[in-house]
C-alpha positions as CSV (number, residue, x, y, z in Angstrom):
1,M,-17.0,66.1,-25.0
2,L,-14.1,64.1,-26.3
3,G,-12.9,63.8,-22.6
4,V,-16.2,62.3,-21.6
5,V,-16.2,59.8,-24.4
6,S,-12.6,58.9,-23.5
7,A,-13.5,58.5,-19.8
8,I,-16.5,56.3,-20.7
9,G,-14.3,54.2,-23.0
10,G,-11.7,53.9,-20.2
11,L,-14.3,53.0,-17.7
12,G,-15.8,50.4,-20.1
13,S,-12.4,48.9,-20.7
14,L,-11.7,48.8,-16.9
15,V,-15.1,47.0,-16.3
16,Y,-14.5,44.6,-19.2
17,G,-10.9,43.9,-17.9
18,G,-12.3,43.2,-14.4
19,I,-15.0,40.9,-15.7
20,K,-12.5,39.1,-17.9
21,S,-10.0,38.7,-15.0
22,A,-12.8,37.3,-12.7
23,M,-13.8,34.8,-15.4
24,D,-10.2,33.7,-15.9
25,Q,-9.7,33.4,-12.2
26,K,-12.9,31.3,-11.9
27,A,-11.7,29.0,-14.7
28,A,-8.3,28.7,-13.1
29,N,-9.9,27.8,-9.7
30,A,-12.1,25.2,-11.4
31,K,-9.0,23.6,-13.1
32,F,-7.1,23.7,-9.8
33,G,-10.0,22.0,-8.0
34,E,-10.2,19.3,-10.7
35,I,-6.5,18.6,-10.4
36,V,-6.7,18.5,-6.6
37,G,-9.7,16.2,-6.8
38,K,-7.9,13.8,-9.1
39,Q,-4.9,13.7,-6.9
40,K,-7.0,13.1,-3.8
41,A,-8.8,10.2,-5.6
42,A,-5.4,8.7,-6.7
43,N,-4.1,9.0,-3.1
44,E,-7.2,7.3,-1.7
45,A,-6.9,4.5,-4.3
46,W,-3.2,4.0,-3.3
47,Y,-4.1,3.9,0.4
48,D,-7.0,1.5,-0.1
49,R,-4.9,-0.8,-2.3
50,N,-1.9,-0.9,0.1
51,Y,-3.6,-0.7,3.5
52,Y,-6.2,-3.4,2.9
53,Q,-4.0,-5.9,1.1
54,D,-3.5,-9.3,2.8
55,Y,0.2,-9.1,3.8
56,L,0.4,-12.9,3.8
57,N,-0.4,-12.9,0.1
58,T,2.5,-10.6,-0.8
59,V,5.4,-12.0,-2.8
60,Q,7.8,-11.5,0.2
61,A,5.5,-13.4,2.6
62,Q,4.8,-16.2,0.1
63,N,8.6,-16.6,-0.5
64,A,9.3,-16.8,3.3
65,L,6.5,-19.3,3.8
66,K,7.8,-21.4,0.9
67,R,11.3,-21.4,2.3
68,V,10.1,-22.5,5.7
69,R,7.8,-25.1,4.3
70,N,10.6,-26.6,2.1
71,A,13.0,-26.7,5.0
72,W,10.4,-28.3,7.2
73,E,9.6,-31.0,4.6
74,D,13.3,-31.7,4.2
75,E,13.8,-32.1,7.9
76,V,10.8,-34.4,8.2
77,Q,12.0,-36.5,5.3
78,K,15.5,-36.8,6.8
79,A,14.1,-37.7,10.2
80,R,12.0,-40.5,8.7
81,A,15.0,-41.7,6.7
82,R,17.2,-41.7,9.9
83,A,14.4,-43.5,11.8
84,A,14.2,-46.2,9.1
85,I,18.0,-46.7,8.9
86,T,18.8,-46.6,12.6
87,G,15.6,-48.3,13.8
88,G,14.3,-45.1,15.4
89,T,10.7,-44.8,16.3
90,P,8.0,-43.1,14.3
91,E,7.5,-40.8,17.3
92,Q,11.0,-39.3,16.7
93,A,10.1,-38.3,13.1
94,Q,6.7,-37.0,14.4
95,A,8.6,-34.8,17.0
96,V,10.6,-33.3,14.1
97,A,7.3,-32.7,12.1
98,E,5.7,-31.0,15.2
99,A,8.8,-28.8,15.7
100,G,8.5,-27.8,12.1
101,G,4.9,-26.9,12.6
102,K,5.8,-24.6,15.4
103,V,8.4,-22.9,13.2
104,M,5.8,-22.5,10.5
105,A,3.3,-21.0,13.0
106,D,5.9,-18.7,14.4
107,T,6.8,-17.6,10.8
108,I,3.2,-16.8,10.0
109,G,2.8,-14.9,13.3
110,N,6.0,-12.9,12.5
111,L,4.7,-12.1,9.0
112,A,1.3,-11.0,10.4
113,A,3.2,-8.7,12.8
114,Q,5.2,-7.3,9.9
115,G,1.9,-6.8,8.0
116,E,0.7,-4.6,10.9
117,Q,3.9,-2.6,10.9
118,N,3.4,-2.2,7.1
119,K,-0.1,-0.8,7.8
120,L,1.3,1.7,10.3
121,A,3.8,2.9,7.8
122,I,1.1,3.3,5.2
123,D,-1.0,5.3,7.7
124,S,2.0,7.5,8.4
125,Q,2.6,8.1,4.7
126,K,-1.1,9.0,4.3
127,L,-1.0,11.5,7.1
128,A,2.2,13.1,5.7
């Protein structure tokens, strides 16, 4: 009789342990799923923020444009001053201004290409 009671107690303990273990595992899986979900959301937010930004509005691009614009304005001013002193024609100063416009357009084109390269790098990071 004592053996039967002991066996029933052991069986009950085994069933309770199994149920408790399953509940603990379920809670751990839920916590893991929550952590994975948060990390996935953070990754998506990083991707959206970096991929969809306008590269021409980044600090690096704005600094490059500012340097080109300042150099262009200085060259135009110098050309106009030379034209006034040497008796040159306004067309000569205009030619300098147009050349500076081409440099500015080329700079913007290069920055746009760099922005596309940046997007490719962000895609590669996301896939990794």
